[in-house]
C-alpha positions as CSV (number, residue, x, y, z in Angstrom):
1,M,158.4,-58.6,-87.0
2,K,154.9,-59.8,-87.7
3,R,154.3,-59.8,-83.8
4,I,154.8,-56.1,-83.5
5,Q,151.7,-56.2,-86.4
6,L,149.5,-58.4,-83.9
7,L,150.1,-56.2,-81.2
8,V,149.5,-52.9,-83.4
9,I,146.0,-55.0,-83.8
10,A,145.4,-55.7,-80.6
11,I,145.8,-51.7,-79.6
12,L,143.5,-51.1,-82.5
13,V,140.0,-53.5,-81.2
14,A,141.4,-55.6,-78.5
15,Q,141.2,-53.0,-75.7
16,G,137.2,-51.6,-76.4
17,S,134.6,-53.5,-74.1
18,F,134.2,-51.4,-71.6
19,S,130.7,-48.5,-71.7
20,Q,128.3,-45.8,-70.6
21,E,125.6,-43.7,-71.4
22,E,127.7,-40.4,-72.2
23,S,129.6,-41.0,-75.0
24,A,133.5,-41.6,-73.7
25,F,135.4,-39.9,-76.9
26,D,135.5,-37.1,-79.5
27,T,136.7,-35.4,-82.0
28,G,140.7,-34.5,-81.6
29,E,141.8,-37.8,-79.4
30,W,145.1,-38.8,-79.9
31,F,146.9,-41.8,-78.7
32,K,151.0,-43.0,-78.1
33,F,152.4,-46.0,-77.9
34,R,155.1,-47.5,-77.0
35,M,156.2,-51.1,-77.7
36,S,159.1,-53.2,-76.2
37,Y,159.7,-57.1,-76.7
38,S,160.5,-59.1,-74.1
39,G,160.3,-56.0,-71.3
40,W,163.4,-54.2,-72.3
41,M,164.3,-53.8,-76.4
42,K,162.3,-51.0,-77.8
43,A,160.0,-52.8,-80.5
44,G,157.9,-49.6,-82.2
45,N,155.2,-47.2,-81.6
46,A,151.5,-46.7,-82.4
47,T,149.3,-44.1,-82.4
48,L,145.0,-43.5,-83.0
49,L,143.8,-40.4,-83.7
50,I,140.3,-39.2,-84.7
51,K,138.9,-37.1,-86.9
52,D,135.9,-35.8,-89.0
53,D,134.8,-36.5,-92.1
54,I,131.7,-37.0,-94.3
55,I,130.6,-40.3,-95.9
56,N,128.1,-40.3,-98.6
57,E,127.1,-36.7,-97.1
58,K,126.7,-38.5,-93.6
59,P,129.2,-37.0,-90.5
60,V,131.5,-39.7,-89.5
61,Y,134.8,-40.0,-87.1
62,H,137.5,-41.4,-89.3
63,V,140.4,-42.7,-87.6
64,V,144.0,-42.8,-88.3
65,G,145.7,-45.9,-86.2
66,K,148.9,-46.4,-87.1
67,G,152.4,-48.7,-86.2
68,W,155.7,-48.8,-86.9
69,T,159.4,-50.2,-85.9
70,T,161.7,-48.2,-84.7
71,G,165.6,-48.8,-83.0
72,A,167.8,-51.3,-83.9
73,I,164.6,-54.1,-84.5
74,K,163.6,-51.3,-88.3
75,W,167.3,-52.4,-89.5
76,F,166.1,-56.2,-90.0
77,F,162.5,-56.7,-89.8
78,K,161.1,-52.4,-91.3
79,V,157.1,-52.5,-90.2
80,K,155.4,-49.2,-91.4
81,D,150.9,-49.6,-90.8
82,R,148.2,-47.6,-91.4
83,Y,145.2,-48.8,-90.5
84,E,141.8,-45.6,-91.4
85,S,137.8,-45.8,-90.5
86,Y,135.2,-43.8,-91.3
87,F,132.2,-44.6,-88.6
88,D,128.8,-43.2,-88.1
89,K,128.4,-40.3,-85.3
90,Q,125.5,-41.9,-83.9
91,T,125.3,-45.5,-84.5
92,G,129.0,-46.4,-84.7
93,L,128.8,-48.8,-87.6
94,P,131.7,-48.5,-90.3
95,Y,131.3,-47.3,-93.5
96,K,134.9,-47.8,-94.8
97,F,137.8,-49.0,-93.8
98,I,141.4,-49.0,-94.9
99,R,144.2,-51.2,-94.7
100,D,148.1,-49.9,-95.7
101,I,150.8,-52.0,-94.9
102,N,154.7,-53.0,-95.5
103,E,156.1,-55.7,-93.1
104,G,159.3,-55.8,-93.9
105,G,159.0,-55.8,-97.5
106,H,155.3,-57.6,-97.6
107,T,153.0,-54.9,-98.7
108,K,149.2,-54.9,-98.8
109,K,146.7,-52.5,-99.7
110,L,142.4,-52.9,-99.3
111,E,139.9,-50.7,-99.2
112,I,137.0,-52.1,-97.9
113,N,133.4,-50.3,-98.2
114,F,130.6,-51.8,-96.4
115,D,126.8,-51.5,-97.1
116,Q,125.4,-51.8,-93.3
117,V,121.5,-52.1,-94.9
118,Y,122.4,-55.1,-97.3
119,H,125.0,-56.6,-94.9
120,K,127.3,-56.6,-97.7
121,A,131.1,-55.6,-98.0
122,Y,132.8,-54.5,-100.8
123,I,136.7,-55.3,-101.6
124,N,139.1,-52.8,-104.0
125,D,142.0,-55.3,-103.5
126,K,144.7,-52.9,-104.6
127,K,147.5,-53.9,-104.4
128,H,146.2,-57.0,-107.2
129,K,144.1,-54.7,-108.8
130,K,141.0,-56.8,-108.2
131,N,137.5,-56.4,-106.6
132,F,135.0,-58.6,-104.0
133,I,131.9,-58.9,-102.6
134,V,131.7,-60.5,-99.0
135,E,128.4,-60.8,-97.3
136,T,128.6,-59.7,-93.8
137,K,127.6,-60.4,-90.3
138,P,124.3,-57.4,-89.2
139,N,126.1,-54.2,-87.1
140,V,129.7,-55.5,-88.2
141,Q,132.5,-53.8,-86.7
142,D,135.9,-53.6,-88.7
143,M,139.2,-53.9,-86.3
144,V,138.9,-50.2,-85.9
145,S,135.9,-48.8,-85.5
146,A,135.3,-52.4,-82.8
147,Y,137.4,-50.3,-80.3
148,Y,135.1,-46.9,-80.6
149,Y,131.9,-48.5,-80.9
150,L,132.2,-51.2,-78.0
151,R,133.5,-47.8,-75.5
152,N,130.5,-46.8,-75.8
153,E,127.9,-50.1,-75.6
154,I,128.6,-52.5,-73.3
155,V,128.1,-51.4,-69.6
156,V,130.7,-52.0,-67.2
157,D,128.5,-51.5,-64.0
158,S,127.3,-54.7,-64.8
159,L,129.4,-56.6,-65.8
160,K,131.6,-59.5,-63.3
161,P,134.7,-61.7,-62.9
162,G,134.6,-64.0,-65.8
163,D,132.0,-62.2,-68.0
164,E,133.0,-63.0,-71.9
165,I,132.2,-60.4,-74.9
166,E,131.2,-61.1,-77.8
167,T,130.8,-59.1,-81.4
168,D,131.1,-60.1,-85.0
169,M,133.6,-58.0,-87.0
170,F,135.5,-58.1,-90.7
171,F,139.0,-58.0,-91.6
172,D,140.6,-58.0,-94.7
173,K,137.9,-60.5,-96.7
174,E,136.7,-62.8,-93.7
175,N,134.2,-62.9,-91.0
176,F,134.9,-63.7,-87.4
177,G,134.0,-63.7,-83.7
178,F,135.8,-61.5,-81.0
179,K,135.8,-62.7,-78.0
180,L,136.6,-61.4,-74.9
181,K,137.0,-61.7,-71.1
182,Y,136.2,-59.3,-67.8
183,L,139.0,-60.1,-65.3
184,G,138.4,-57.5,-62.8
185,E,139.8,-54.1,-61.2
186,E,142.9,-53.5,-60.8
187,I,145.3,-50.5,-59.7
188,I,148.9,-50.5,-62.1
189,R,151.5,-48.3,-61.6
190,T,152.1,-46.2,-65.4
191,K,154.4,-43.1,-66.5
192,F,150.4,-40.6,-65.6
193,G,151.1,-42.2,-62.1
194,K,148.6,-45.0,-61.0
195,V,145.7,-45.3,-62.4
196,K,142.6,-47.6,-61.4
197,T,142.0,-50.0,-64.6
198,L,139.7,-52.7,-65.7
199,K,141.1,-55.8,-66.7
200,F,140.3,-58.0,-69.7
201,R,141.5,-61.3,-71.2
202,P,141.1,-61.0,-75.4
203,Y,140.8,-65.0,-77.1
204,V,144.0,-65.0,-79.1
205,M,144.2,-67.9,-81.8
206,A,147.2,-69.9,-80.8
207,G,150.3,-71.6,-82.6
208,R,153.2,-70.3,-84.0
209,V,152.7,-67.1,-82.7
210,F,150.6,-66.8,-78.9
211,K,151.7,-69.4,-76.1
212,E,147.8,-70.3,-75.3
213,E,145.0,-68.6,-76.5
214,E,144.6,-66.6,-73.5
215,S,147.9,-65.2,-73.5
216,L,146.8,-61.5,-74.2
217,T,146.2,-58.8,-71.0
218,L,145.1,-55.3,-71.1
219,W,143.9,-52.8,-68.8
220,V,142.0,-49.9,-69.6
221,S,141.1,-46.2,-67.9
222,N,138.4,-47.1,-65.1
223,D,136.9,-43.6,-65.8
224,K,134.7,-42.5,-68.4
225,N,137.4,-42.8,-71.2
226,R,137.9,-46.1,-70.8
227,I,141.6,-45.4,-72.6
228,P,143.6,-48.8,-72.8
229,L,147.3,-48.1,-70.8
230,R,148.8,-51.7,-71.4
231,I,148.8,-54.9,-73.2
232,K,150.9,-57.9,-72.5
233,A,151.2,-60.9,-75.2
234,D,152.8,-63.5,-74.1
235,L,154.6,-65.1,-77.6
236,A,155.6,-68.8,-77.9
237,I,159.2,-67.3,-77.4
238,G,159.4,-63.8,-75.8
239,S,157.1,-61.4,-74.8
240,L,156.1,-58.2,-75.9
241,R,153.9,-55.5,-74.6
242,A,151.9,-51.7,-75.3
243,D,152.1,-48.8,-72.6
244,L,150.2,-45.5,-73.5
245,E,153.6,-43.2,-73.6
246,A,151.1,-39.9,-74.3
247,F,147.8,-38.3,-74.7
248,K,145.5,-35.3,-75.5
249,G,141.7,-34.6,-76.7
250,L,140.3,-36.5,-73.9
251,K,136.6,-36.3,-73.8
252,H,136.6,-36.5,-69.7
253,S,139.0,-36.5,-66.7
254,F,142.1,-38.7,-66.3
255,K,142.6,-39.4,-63.0
256,I,145.3,-40.5,-60.5
257,V,145.4,-42.6,-57.5
258,V,146.2,-39.8,-55.4
259,E,147.9,-41.7,-52.5
């Protein structure tokens, strides 16, 4: 269902606004999320994996994000999405982005190559066998690279509740601004135990899917990893939630609140 894809996108981009001097991640980091609809029905899973690769003789991080429906939902609306981003290990800027999705029979297969010097996106629409060139903003991010870039670039210590964070992103064939608001600190209960978190609210477009502009809420670990632990979305009908279910390859220790 379309709502599942939107929450997968939220996982990939909305959780990432939290940084420090030392890198928050490294090759081998892997996350798995469980998605549920209206608090009880399992709707799907999503994963994120960091690998090493080479683009134009430059060492890059190659992140693969996947999302798919499970359980009863997949029998009437099957989703199988794959997102890939290749971004510079030093600057965090993306060189290549791939979106390959199948959502209830609706398919899309795009490959985008970014020229970060001349600010252009070269788009190969493989499904329709068409090519486009679109001007981009300086230092533009794709929806996957933005998560990792912001983990390392935004200083949480300087944030106050109510502060807003903005960045320029490129998705499919369009530029758009991404913005989220810092809400403060909160301790939440997870399957791993109680965890200190930083709470954020991404701005989304109100209308057919989301109830209002501030319908998304997300929580990330308040440690050096800044890992996404939970996302909640209030929809026009019902709600959708994603919880971190498993992880491995963290660069830093994962802290649990001991009572």
